[in-house]
HTML snippet that shows the backbone in 3Dmol.js (N, CA, C, O; Angstrom):
<script src="https://3Dmol.org/build/3Dmol-min.js"></script>
<div id="view" style="width:600px;height:400px;position:relative"></div>
<script>
const pdb = `
ATOM      1  N   UNK A   1     -12.642  -8.182   6.622  1.00  0.00           N
ATOM      2  CA  UNK A   1     -11.711  -7.411   5.877  1.00  0.00           C
ATOM      3  C   UNK A   1     -11.770  -7.026   4.137  1.00  0.00           C
ATOM      4  O   UNK A   1     -11.034  -7.464   3.253  1.00  0.00           O
ATOM      5  N   UNK A   2     -12.936  -6.041   4.021  1.00  0.00           N
ATOM      6  CA  UNK A   2     -12.839  -6.174   2.658  1.00  0.00           C
ATOM      7  C   UNK A   2     -11.151  -5.134   1.635  1.00  0.00           C
ATOM      8  O   UNK A   2     -10.469  -4.154   1.936  1.00  0.00           O
ATOM      9  N   UNK A   3     -11.173  -6.157   0.363  1.00  0.00           N
ATOM     10  CA  UNK A   3      -9.981  -5.026  -0.030  1.00  0.00           C
ATOM     11  C   UNK A   3      -9.917  -3.889  -0.585  1.00  0.00           C
ATOM     12  O   UNK A   3     -10.912  -3.306  -1.014  1.00  0.00           O
ATOM     13  N   UNK A   4      -8.875  -3.491  -0.636  1.00  0.00           N
ATOM     14  CA  UNK A   4      -8.841  -2.336  -0.872  1.00  0.00           C
ATOM     15  C   UNK A   4      -9.034  -1.918  -2.273  1.00  0.00           C
ATOM     16  O   UNK A   4      -8.500  -2.559  -3.178  1.00  0.00           O
ATOM     17  N   UNK A   5      -9.661  -1.031  -2.474  1.00  0.00           N
ATOM     18  CA  UNK A   5     -10.134  -0.403  -4.684  1.00  0.00           C
ATOM     19  C   UNK A   5      -8.694  -0.414  -5.211  1.00  0.00           C
ATOM     20  O   UNK A   5      -8.648  -1.121  -6.218  1.00  0.00           O
ATOM     21  N   UNK A   6      -7.457   0.131  -4.887  1.00  0.00           N
ATOM     22  CA  UNK A   6      -7.059   1.017  -5.310  1.00  0.00           C
ATOM     23  C   UNK A   6      -5.514   1.225  -3.664  1.00  0.00           C
ATOM     24  O   UNK A   6      -5.498   1.439  -2.452  1.00  0.00           O
ATOM     25  N   UNK A   7      -4.606   0.990  -4.713  1.00  0.00           N
ATOM     26  CA  UNK A   7      -3.797   0.876  -4.456  1.00  0.00           C
ATOM     27  C   UNK A   7      -3.384   2.851  -3.339  1.00  0.00           C
ATOM     28  O   UNK A   7      -2.790   2.791  -2.263  1.00  0.00           O
ATOM     29  N   UNK A   8      -3.909   4.438  -4.007  1.00  0.00           N
ATOM     30  CA  UNK A   8      -4.108   4.993  -3.326  1.00  0.00           C
ATOM     31  C   UNK A   8      -4.261   4.491  -2.186  1.00  0.00           C
ATOM     32  O   UNK A   8      -3.510   4.432  -1.213  1.00  0.00           O
ATOM     33  N   UNK A   9      -5.924   3.907  -2.480  1.00  0.00           N
ATOM     34  CA  UNK A   9      -6.193   4.035  -0.807  1.00  0.00           C
ATOM     35  C   UNK A   9      -5.730   3.049   0.635  1.00  0.00           C
ATOM     36  O   UNK A   9      -5.779   3.158   1.860  1.00  0.00           O
ATOM     37  N   UNK A  10      -5.159   1.826  -0.631  1.00  0.00           N
ATOM     38  CA  UNK A  10      -4.357   1.102   0.740  1.00  0.00           C
ATOM     39  C   UNK A  10      -3.051   1.788   0.616  1.00  0.00           C
ATOM     40  O   UNK A  10      -2.145   0.966   0.481  1.00  0.00           O
ATOM     41  N   UNK A  11      -2.691   2.889   0.616  1.00  0.00           N
ATOM     42  CA  UNK A  11      -1.066   3.345   0.849  1.00  0.00           C
ATOM     43  C   UNK A  11      -1.943   4.452   1.698  1.00  0.00           C
ATOM     44  O   UNK A  11      -1.292   4.611   2.731  1.00  0.00           O
ATOM     45  N   UNK A  12      -3.017   5.224   1.749  1.00  0.00           N
ATOM     46  CA  UNK A  12      -3.614   5.578   2.710  1.00  0.00           C
ATOM     47  C   UNK A  12      -3.796   5.228   4.330  1.00  0.00           C
ATOM     48  O   UNK A  12      -3.146   5.503   5.339  1.00  0.00           O
ATOM     49  N   UNK A  13      -4.930   4.532   4.076  1.00  0.00           N
ATOM     50  CA  UNK A  13      -4.803   3.516   5.269  1.00  0.00           C
ATOM     51  C   UNK A  13      -3.832   3.129   6.171  1.00  0.00           C
ATOM     52  O   UNK A  13      -3.807   3.196   7.400  1.00  0.00           O
ATOM     53  N   UNK A  14      -2.436   2.399   4.756  1.00  0.00           N
ATOM     54  CA  UNK A  14      -1.342   2.222   5.930  1.00  0.00           C
ATOM     55  C   UNK A  14      -0.744   4.183   6.853  1.00  0.00           C
ATOM     56  O   UNK A  14      -0.154   4.370   7.918  1.00  0.00           O
ATOM     57  N   UNK A  15      -1.042   4.775   6.256  1.00  0.00           N
ATOM     58  CA  UNK A  15      -0.586   6.161   7.045  1.00  0.00           C
ATOM     59  C   UNK A  15      -1.142   6.638   7.425  1.00  0.00           C
ATOM     60  O   UNK A  15      -0.735   7.749   7.766  1.00  0.00           O
ATOM     61  N   UNK A  16      -3.144   6.137   7.855  1.00  0.00           N
ATOM     62  CA  UNK A  16      -3.328   7.127   9.107  1.00  0.00           C
ATOM     63  C   UNK A  16      -3.108   5.966   9.756  1.00  0.00           C
ATOM     64  O   UNK A  16      -3.704   6.409  10.738  1.00  0.00           O
ATOM     65  N   UNK A  17      -2.694   4.528  10.220  1.00  0.00           N
ATOM     66  CA  UNK A  17      -3.423   4.063  10.890  1.00  0.00           C
ATOM     67  C   UNK A  17      -2.165   4.562  11.594  1.00  0.00           C
ATOM     68  O   UNK A  17      -2.526   5.697  11.903  1.00  0.00           O
ATOM     69  N   UNK A  18      -1.010   4.441  12.009  1.00  0.00           N
ATOM     70  CA  UNK A  18      -0.281   5.025  13.417  1.00  0.00           C
ATOM     71  C   UNK A  18       0.778   4.286  13.444  1.00  0.00           C
ATOM     72  O   UNK A  18       1.803   4.541  14.076  1.00  0.00           O
ATOM     73  N   UNK A  19       0.515   3.038  12.542  1.00  0.00           N
ATOM     74  CA  UNK A  19       2.129   2.561  12.507  1.00  0.00           C
ATOM     75  C   UNK A  19       3.361   3.005  11.801  1.00  0.00           C
ATOM     76  O   UNK A  19       3.235   3.852  10.916  1.00  0.00           O
ATOM     77  N   UNK A  20       4.312   2.622  12.035  1.00  0.00           N
ATOM     78  CA  UNK A  20       5.818   3.176  11.872  1.00  0.00           C
ATOM     79  C   UNK A  20       6.309   2.719  10.597  1.00  0.00           C
ATOM     80  O   UNK A  20       6.198   1.510  10.394  1.00  0.00           O
ATOM     81  N   UNK A  21       6.967   3.615   9.456  1.00  0.00           N
ATOM     82  CA  UNK A  21       7.552   2.665   8.258  1.00  0.00           C
ATOM     83  C   UNK A  21       8.554   3.534   8.583  1.00  0.00           C
ATOM     84  O   UNK A  21       8.452   4.379   9.473  1.00  0.00           O
ATOM     85  N   UNK A  22      10.077   3.265   7.503  1.00  0.00           N
ATOM     86  CA  UNK A  22      10.630   3.922   7.439  1.00  0.00           C
ATOM     87  C   UNK A  22      10.363   5.002   6.814  1.00  0.00           C
ATOM     88  O   UNK A  22       9.195   5.213   6.488  1.00  0.00           O
ATOM     89  N   UNK A  23      11.733   6.255   6.395  1.00  0.00           N
ATOM     90  CA  UNK A  23      11.712   7.190   5.836  1.00  0.00           C
ATOM     91  C   UNK A  23      11.409   7.175   4.483  1.00  0.00           C
ATOM     92  O   UNK A  23      11.091   8.169   3.829  1.00  0.00           O
ATOM     93  N   UNK A  24      11.531   5.781   3.972  1.00  0.00           N
ATOM     94  CA  UNK A  24      12.132   5.259   2.568  1.00  0.00           C
ATOM     95  C   UNK A  24      10.284   4.935   2.250  1.00  0.00           C
ATOM     96  O   UNK A  24       9.693   5.273   1.225  1.00  0.00           O
ATOM     97  N   UNK A  25       9.621   4.147   3.542  1.00  0.00           N
ATOM     98  CA  UNK A  25       8.582   3.572   3.106  1.00  0.00           C
ATOM     99  C   UNK A  25       7.253   4.208   3.102  1.00  0.00           C
ATOM    100  O   UNK A  25       6.115   4.082   2.649  1.00  0.00           O
ATOM    101  N   UNK A  26       8.055   5.020   3.906  1.00  0.00           N
ATOM    102  CA  UNK A  26       7.087   6.476   4.701  1.00  0.00           C
ATOM    103  C   UNK A  26       6.713   7.211   2.739  1.00  0.00           C
ATOM    104  O   UNK A  26       5.719   7.279   2.016  1.00  0.00           O
ATOM    105  N   UNK A  27       7.960   7.546   2.643  1.00  0.00           N
ATOM    106  CA  UNK A  27       7.676   8.294   1.692  1.00  0.00           C
ATOM    107  C   UNK A  27       6.984   7.014   0.283  1.00  0.00           C
ATOM    108  O   UNK A  27       6.038   7.473  -0.357  1.00  0.00           O
ATOM    109  N   UNK A  28       7.220   6.279   0.082  1.00  0.00           N
ATOM    110  CA  UNK A  28       6.752   5.108  -1.275  1.00  0.00           C
ATOM    111  C   UNK A  28       5.056   5.401  -1.159  1.00  0.00           C
ATOM    112  O   UNK A  28       4.270   5.740  -2.044  1.00  0.00           O
ATOM    113  N   UNK A  29       4.812   5.118   0.358  1.00  0.00           N
ATOM    114  CA  UNK A  29       3.355   5.946   0.377  1.00  0.00           C
ATOM    115  C   UNK A  29       2.595   6.550   0.222  1.00  0.00           C
ATOM    116  O   UNK A  29       1.419   6.481  -0.137  1.00  0.00           O
ATOM    117  N   UNK A  30       3.342   7.306   0.535  1.00  0.00           N
ATOM    118  CA  UNK A  30       2.971   8.879   0.404  1.00  0.00           C
ATOM    119  C   UNK A  30       2.949   9.726  -1.037  1.00  0.00           C
ATOM    120  O   UNK A  30       2.599  10.864  -1.351  1.00  0.00           O
ATOM    121  N   UNK A  31       3.439   8.711  -1.665  1.00  0.00           N
ATOM    122  CA  UNK A  31       3.726   9.096  -3.167  1.00  0.00           C
ATOM    123  C   UNK A  31       2.064   7.343  -3.727  1.00  0.00           C
ATOM    124  O   UNK A  31       1.130   7.837  -4.359  1.00  0.00           O
ATOM    125  N   UNK A  32       1.985   6.563  -3.605  1.00  0.00           N
ATOM    126  CA  UNK A  32       0.674   5.910  -3.213  1.00  0.00           C
ATOM    127  C   UNK A  32      -0.274   7.008  -2.974  1.00  0.00           C
ATOM    128  O   UNK A  32      -1.285   6.710  -3.611  1.00  0.00           O
ATOM    129  N   UNK A  33      -0.383   7.690  -2.609  1.00  0.00           N
ATOM    130  CA  UNK A  33      -1.740   8.691  -2.131  1.00  0.00           C
ATOM    131  C   UNK A  33      -2.040   9.396  -3.454  1.00  0.00           C
ATOM    132  O   UNK A  33      -3.165   9.505  -3.943  1.00  0.00           O
ATOM    133  N   UNK A  34      -0.647   9.966  -4.089  1.00  0.00           N
ATOM    134  CA  UNK A  34      -1.358  11.325  -4.675  1.00  0.00           C
ATOM    135  C   UNK A  34      -0.851  10.911  -6.171  1.00  0.00           C
ATOM    136  O   UNK A  34      -0.646  11.709  -7.086  1.00  0.00           O
ATOM    137  N   UNK A  35      -0.751  10.033  -6.205  1.00  0.00           N
ATOM    138  CA  UNK A  35       0.096   9.326  -7.480  1.00  0.00           C
ATOM    139  C   UNK A  35      -0.967   8.078  -8.374  1.00  0.00           C
ATOM    140  O   UNK A  35      -0.819   6.866  -8.211  1.00  0.00           O
ATOM    141  N   UNK A  36      -2.057   8.719  -9.345  1.00  0.00           N
ATOM    142  CA  UNK A  36      -2.798   7.861  -9.479  1.00  0.00           C
ATOM    143  C   UNK A  36      -1.643   6.532 -10.830  1.00  0.00           C
ATOM    144  O   UNK A  36      -1.942   5.433 -11.297  1.00  0.00           O
ATOM    145  N   UNK A  37      -0.829   7.093 -10.936  1.00  0.00           N
ATOM    146  CA  UNK A  37      -0.069   5.615 -11.786  1.00  0.00           C
ATOM    147  C   UNK A  37       0.032   4.463 -11.162  1.00  0.00           C
ATOM    148  O   UNK A  37       0.283   4.171  -9.993  1.00  0.00           O
ATOM    149  N   UNK A  38      -0.308   3.549 -12.564  1.00  0.00           N
ATOM    150  CA  UNK A  38       0.029   2.752 -11.650  1.00  0.00           C
ATOM    151  C   UNK A  38       0.932   1.783 -11.700  1.00  0.00           C
ATOM    152  O   UNK A  38       1.617   1.608 -12.708  1.00  0.00           O
ATOM    153  N   UNK A  39       1.087   0.693 -10.108  1.00  0.00           N
ATOM    154  CA  UNK A  39       2.366   0.989  -9.806  1.00  0.00           C
ATOM    155  C   UNK A  39       2.846  -0.434 -10.735  1.00  0.00           C
ATOM    156  O   UNK A  39       2.188  -1.172 -11.469  1.00  0.00           O
ATOM    157  N   UNK A  40       4.193  -0.437 -10.361  1.00  0.00           N
ATOM    158  CA  UNK A  40       4.947  -1.156 -11.293  1.00  0.00           C
ATOM    159  C   UNK A  40       5.150  -3.057 -10.374  1.00  0.00           C
ATOM    160  O   UNK A  40       4.503  -3.309  -9.358  1.00  0.00           O
ATOM    161  N   UNK A  41       6.130  -4.110 -11.016  1.00  0.00           N
ATOM    162  CA  UNK A  41       5.399  -5.444 -10.161  1.00  0.00           C
ATOM    163  C   UNK A  41       5.689  -5.111  -8.881  1.00  0.00           C
ATOM    164  O   UNK A  41       4.786  -5.431  -8.108  1.00  0.00           O
ATOM    165  N   UNK A  42       7.142  -4.291  -8.096  1.00  0.00           N
ATOM    166  CA  UNK A  42       8.172  -4.464  -8.133  1.00  0.00           C
ATOM    167  C   UNK A  42       7.859  -3.375  -6.333  1.00  0.00           C
ATOM    168  O   UNK A  42       8.246  -3.394  -5.165  1.00  0.00           O
ATOM    169  N   UNK A  43       6.781  -2.459  -7.378  1.00  0.00           N
ATOM    170  CA  UNK A  43       6.164  -1.904  -5.878  1.00  0.00           C
ATOM    171  C   UNK A  43       4.635  -2.588  -5.501  1.00  0.00           C
ATOM    172  O   UNK A  43       4.068  -2.616  -4.408  1.00  0.00           O
ATOM    173  N   UNK A  44       4.289  -3.006  -6.524  1.00  0.00           N
ATOM    174  CA  UNK A  44       2.634  -3.803  -5.686  1.00  0.00           C
ATOM    175  C   UNK A  44       3.240  -4.579  -4.886  1.00  0.00           C
ATOM    176  O   UNK A  44       2.924  -4.773  -3.712  1.00  0.00           O
ATOM    177  N   UNK A  45       4.374  -5.192  -5.622  1.00  0.00           N
ATOM    178  CA  UNK A  45       4.994  -6.744  -4.091  1.00  0.00           C
ATOM    179  C   UNK A  45       5.275  -5.452  -2.854  1.00  0.00           C
ATOM    180  O   UNK A  45       4.780  -5.557  -1.732  1.00  0.00           O
ATOM    181  N   UNK A  46       5.882  -4.605  -3.141  1.00  0.00           N
ATOM    182  CA  UNK A  46       6.484  -4.403  -1.811  1.00  0.00           C
ATOM    183  C   UNK A  46       4.881  -3.287  -0.510  1.00  0.00           C
ATOM    184  O   UNK A  46       4.762  -2.967   0.673  1.00  0.00           O
ATOM    185  N   UNK A  47       4.015  -3.144  -1.898  1.00  0.00           N
ATOM    186  CA  UNK A  47       2.727  -2.282  -0.847  1.00  0.00           C
ATOM    187  C   UNK A  47       1.870  -3.719  -0.478  1.00  0.00           C
ATOM    188  O   UNK A  47       1.264  -3.659   0.592  1.00  0.00           O
ATOM    189  N   UNK A  48       1.742  -5.050  -1.264  1.00  0.00           N
ATOM    190  CA  UNK A  48       1.084  -6.059  -0.529  1.00  0.00           C
ATOM    191  C   UNK A  48       2.330  -6.463   0.647  1.00  0.00           C
ATOM    192  O   UNK A  48       1.744  -7.240   1.401  1.00  0.00           O
ATOM    193  N   UNK A  49       3.295  -6.355   0.992  1.00  0.00           N
ATOM    194  CA  UNK A  49       4.018  -6.764   1.758  1.00  0.00           C
ATOM    195  C   UNK A  49       3.910  -5.601   3.138  1.00  0.00           C
ATOM    196  O   UNK A  49       3.597  -5.939   4.280  1.00  0.00           O
ATOM    197  N   UNK A  50       4.152  -4.593   2.830  1.00  0.00           N
ATOM    198  CA  UNK A  50       3.684  -3.673   3.928  1.00  0.00           C
ATOM    199  C   UNK A  50       1.835  -4.090   4.653  1.00  0.00           C
ATOM    200  O   UNK A  50       1.604  -3.915   5.849  1.00  0.00           O
ATOM    201  N   UNK A  51       1.001  -4.499   3.908  1.00  0.00           N
ATOM    202  CA  UNK A  51      -0.610  -4.665   3.656  1.00  0.00           C
ATOM    203  C   UNK A  51      -0.629  -5.631   5.478  1.00  0.00           C
ATOM    204  O   UNK A  51      -1.126  -5.678   6.603  1.00  0.00           O
ATOM    205  N   UNK A  52       0.638  -6.394   4.234  1.00  0.00           N
ATOM    206  CA  UNK A  52      -0.283  -7.966   5.593  1.00  0.00           C
ATOM    207  C   UNK A  52       0.933  -7.730   6.713  1.00  0.00           C
ATOM    208  O   UNK A  52       0.846  -8.339   7.779  1.00  0.00           O
ATOM    209  N   UNK A  53       1.858  -7.008   6.515  1.00  0.00           N
ATOM    210  CA  UNK A  53       2.947  -6.911   7.877  1.00  0.00           C
ATOM    211  C   UNK A  53       1.329  -5.943   8.458  1.00  0.00           C
ATOM    212  O   UNK A  53       1.754  -5.037   9.175  1.00  0.00           O
ATOM    213  N   UNK A  54       0.522  -5.896   8.421  1.00  0.00           N
ATOM    214  CA  UNK A  54       0.084  -4.074   9.426  1.00  0.00           C
ATOM    215  C   UNK A  54      -1.222  -5.216   9.600  1.00  0.00           C
ATOM    216  O   UNK A  54      -1.854  -4.907  10.610  1.00  0.00           O
ATOM    217  N   UNK A  55      -1.913  -6.645   8.807  1.00  0.00           N
ATOM    218  CA  UNK A  55      -2.368  -6.836   8.812  1.00  0.00           C
ATOM    219  C   UNK A  55      -4.601  -6.234   8.865  1.00  0.00           C
ATOM    220  O   UNK A  55      -5.678  -6.275   9.458  1.00  0.00           O
ATOM    221  N   UNK A  56      -3.342  -5.499   6.993  1.00  0.00           N
ATOM    222  CA  UNK A  56      -4.639  -5.165   6.484  1.00  0.00           C
ATOM    223  C   UNK A  56      -4.992  -5.961   5.562  1.00  0.00           C
ATOM    224  O   UNK A  56      -3.907  -6.499   5.339  1.00  0.00           O
ATOM    225  N   UNK A  57      -5.732  -6.445   4.844  1.00  0.00           N
ATOM    226  CA  UNK A  57      -5.717  -6.709   3.038  1.00  0.00           C
ATOM    227  C   UNK A  57      -5.749  -6.326   2.293  1.00  0.00           C
ATOM    228  O   UNK A  57      -5.726  -5.099   2.195  1.00  0.00           O
ATOM    229  N   UNK A  58      -5.829  -7.207   1.182  1.00  0.00           N
ATOM    230  CA  UNK A  58      -4.380  -6.786  -0.219  1.00  0.00           C
ATOM    231  C   UNK A  58      -5.573  -5.755  -1.460  1.00  0.00           C
ATOM    232  O   UNK A  58      -6.713  -5.776  -0.997  1.00  0.00           O
ATOM    233  N   UNK A  59      -5.514  -5.098  -2.559  1.00  0.00           N
ATOM    234  CA  UNK A  59      -5.570  -4.057  -2.625  1.00  0.00           C
ATOM    235  C   UNK A  59      -6.593  -5.298  -4.446  1.00  0.00           C
ATOM    236  O   UNK A  59      -6.069  -6.048  -5.270  1.00  0.00           O
ATOM    237  N   UNK A  60      -8.243  -4.816  -4.235  1.00  0.00           N
ATOM    238  CA  UNK A  60      -8.691  -6.052  -4.669  1.00  0.00           C
ATOM    239  C   UNK A  60      -8.248  -5.780  -6.624  1.00  0.00           C
ATOM    240  O   UNK A  60      -8.682  -5.013  -7.484  1.00  0.00           O
ATOM    241  N   UNK A  61      -7.030  -7.043  -6.603  1.00  0.00           N
ATOM    242  CA  UNK A  61      -6.814  -7.057  -9.078  1.00  0.00           C
ATOM    243  C   UNK A  61      -5.699  -7.327  -8.523  1.00  0.00           C
ATOM    244  O   UNK A  61      -4.908  -7.788  -9.347  1.00  0.00           O
ATOM    245  N   UNK A  62      -5.170  -7.222  -7.208  1.00  0.00           N
ATOM    246  CA  UNK A  62      -3.333  -6.873  -6.689  1.00  0.00           C
ATOM    247  C   UNK A  62      -3.641  -8.490  -7.834  1.00  0.00           C
ATOM    248  O   UNK A  62      -4.690  -9.114  -7.995  1.00  0.00           O
ATOM    249  N   UNK A  63      -2.634  -8.666  -8.274  1.00  0.00           N
ATOM    250  CA  UNK A  63      -2.629 -10.467  -7.741  1.00  0.00           C
ATOM    251  C   UNK A  63      -1.101 -10.761  -8.339  1.00  0.00           C
ATOM    252  O   UNK A  63      -0.475 -11.229  -9.290  1.00  0.00           O
ATOM    253  N   UNK A  64      -1.000 -10.161  -7.121  1.00  0.00           N
ATOM    254  CA  UNK A  64       1.044 -10.039  -6.935  1.00  0.00           C
ATOM    255  C   UNK A  64       0.806 -10.082  -5.606  1.00  0.00           C
ATOM    256  O   UNK A  64       0.328  -9.096  -5.045  1.00  0.00           O
ATOM    257  N   UNK A  65       1.208 -11.625  -4.681  1.00  0.00           N
ATOM    258  CA  UNK A  65       0.794 -11.974  -3.291  1.00  0.00           C
ATOM    259  C   UNK A  65       2.316 -11.831  -2.591  1.00  0.00           C
ATOM    260  O   UNK A  65       2.463 -12.040  -1.387  1.00  0.00           O
TER     261      UNK A  65
END
`;
const viewer = $3Dmol.createViewer("view");
viewer.addModel(pdb, "pdb");
viewer.setStyle({}, {cartoon: {color: "spectrum"}});
viewer.zoomTo();
viewer.render();
</script>
């Protein structure tokens, strides 16, 4: 699978995947979808972990592994 073009697309894919998320993670993903503000390093790392756990590719250009 190709990397996601941005954090919004990645978060939307996770939410649409049908996976189970905690309220906190779900809220974070929802905010990522609607807010184009760049993620902090900590947020980018959290999104990267959620993507990895779900078996999704990373966000393109994301240097946080």
